[in-house]
N, C-alpha and C positions, 0 to 999 in steps of 0.2 A: 460418576454423575455429579454435576455441579449443584451445590446446595442452593435452596431458595434464599434470596437476599436477607430475609428476616432471620434466617438461621445462622448466618455467618457471625462468628464470634471474634475472630482476629485475622489479621493479614500476615501471612508468612512468606518470606522471600527465600527461594531455593536457588543457589548459585552453583552450577556445575557445568563443565563443558561436555559431559556425556548426556545426551538427550534422553537416553533410556532411563538413567538414574533420576533425572529431573521428573520425567513422566511418572515413574514408579512412586516417588515420594509425593508428588502432587496429587496423584489419585488417592493415596492413603490419607493425606491430610484433608482433601475435599470430602472424602467419605465421613470424616469426623466433624465436618461443618466449617472448616477454615477456608478463607479466600487465599489463593496462592498466586504470587507473581514470581517470575524467574528471570535469570540472566545466565549467559554462557561464557562471559569473560569479565575481567576485573573492571574495565572501564564501564561496561554496560551495567554491572552490578551497582556501581556508585550512582549512575544516572537513574536507575530504577528505584533505588533506595531513596533518593532525594525527591522523586516524584510521588512514590507510594507511601513513604514513611512506615515501613512494616513494623509489626509488633514483635517479630522474632525473625532471625536470619539463620538459615542453614547454609554453610559456606564450605566449598572445597578449597584445598590449598593450591593444587597444581592447576592453575588457570592461565590461559593466554591473555596478553595485554594487561598484566598486573596480577601478581599472585595473591592468594588468599590472605597472607600476612599483611600485605600492603592495604588490601581492601578493608580488613578488620581494623587496622590502625586509623584509616580515614573515617570509617563509619563511627568509631568510638568518639571522634571529635564532633560528630553531627547528630547521632541518635543515641538513645539510652536503652534500646531494645536488647534482649539477650541475643548473643551470637554463639552458635554451635558449629564447630568445625566438624565436617564429615569428610574424612580423608583416608587414603590408602597408606599414607606415611605413618609408620607405627613406632618410630624411635622415640625414646624419652626426650631427646633434644628437640624434636619436632613439636611434641606436646608442650614443652616448656616455652618454646618460641610462640606457639599459639596462644598460650595463656598470657605471655608477656605482651602480646599484641593487643590484648583486651578481650579475648574470648571468655565465655562463661562455661563452656563445656567442650569436650572433644570425643567424638565417636569415630571408631575406626571401621574402614571397609575391609572385608564384607561385613554388613551390619544387619541386624534384625529390625525390620520395619516396625514391629510391635514395640521394641525398646525405644526406637527413635521417637515414635509418637508419644510414648510415655514420658520421655525426657522433655519433649515440646510442651506437653500438658503441664508438667511439674514446673518448668521455668515460667510459663505464663501465669500459673496460679500464684507463684511467688511474686511475680511482677505486679499482680493485682492486689496483693494482700496488704500493702501499706495502708495504715489508718492514721488519721490525725492524732497527735499527742496532746494530752491535757496540759503538759508542761513542754511547750514546743522548742525551747532553747536551753542550752547548757553551756557553761564555760569550763575550759580545762587548760591550764597554762595560758599560752597566748592564743588559744583557739576558742572560737565560738561555734557551736554546732546547732543548726536549725533543723530539727527532725522533720518538720512538715515540708520545708522547702528542699530537703535533701542537700543542704549546703554546709560546708565547713569553711570558715574564714579565719585567717591569722592576721591580727591587727588590721582588719578591714579588707585584706586581700583574699579573694576566693581561692580555695585549693581545688583544682579541677579533678575531683574524684568521680569515677563512674558509679553507677547505682550500687553494684555489688561491693565496691570498695567502701562506699559510704555505709552500707549495711554492716560491714565488718567493724568499722569504726563505731557505729551505733551500738552494736552488741558489746564491744569491749568497754566503751566509755560509760555505759549504763551499769556496768558491773566492775568498777575499778578494783584492781589488784586480784580479781578472781581469774584463775588460769583456765583457759579453754583449750582443749585439744583441737588439732586440725579436723578430726572427725566431727566433733561437736560443732565447730564453726561451720563446716560444710553443711551439716544437717540443719542448723539454725538459719543460715543465710540462703542456701540453695534449696533446701527442703527436699532433696532427692534421695536421701538415705543411701542405700547400697548401690544406686545407679551410677554414681560418679566417682571421681578420684580426688583425693585430698591434695594432690599436687597443685591444683588450682588455688588452694588456700595459700600455700607457700608463695606462689607467684604474686597473688593479689597483695599479700602483706608486704612483699618486697617493693611493689609499686607504691603502696600507701606510704611506706617509710621514705622512699625517694621523693615523693611529692611533698610530704611534710617537711623534709630536710631542706627543700628548695625555698620554703618560706620561713622556716625557723630552724636554723642550723645549730642552735644551742641546746635543743631539747630532744631527747628520745622519748616518744610518746608510747610506743609499743615495745614491751619487754618480752624477751624469749626465755622460757624456762626449758632448758635443753632436755629432750626426751619426753616432755610433757605437752607444751603448747605455748600460747601467747597470752599476755595480759596487758591491760592499760595501766602503765605506771610511769609517771613523769620522772625523768632523770636528766641531769645536766651533762652535756657533752664537754669533755675536757678540751 
């Protein structure tokens, strides 16, 4: 049943070439009050996303006319919405590739619709949770961090971080030299507790380090404490 317009909370895009899965997920989400748009191939997904600007994307990997990895990378350049892969591909390499493309979560088929909806809810709650800071800016090394604008700049050049990447930087930089485990980072940034995998933290940190190195190759901003986790600790690169 389609919800009354006044009840619609967010727009979710479901991308899958299996119409039965799209309809199954769409029915469950609409029952929860969401508006749902859909696409059945990579090209259509990009077109629909640009027109509808969804608040969250559920994305299959094996798609015609552009696979899910390509779609995810393209969307990451254009929207800041959470992206959840929903895929029958279950290998660790596939998960790593998905997170590297910019995904926020990875759900394997066959899946529980109750769990999928719970993940959608949790990601959207986290997305809405950001509040203005009393002290909106902070400097660290060559970086300036604007918490309200979700921007990191190095000597005036913006570092193109995704929302989740920024939130990891935010967590670490506000607690310099404090070590956070991957589990703690996942809980603080994604807020999903046991629903998700800490593999995404590792991949997000890799991407953050790569992006920071592109604008400041002389400083390591995030330190690794092997077997424990990560901390914000400036160190010079030899």
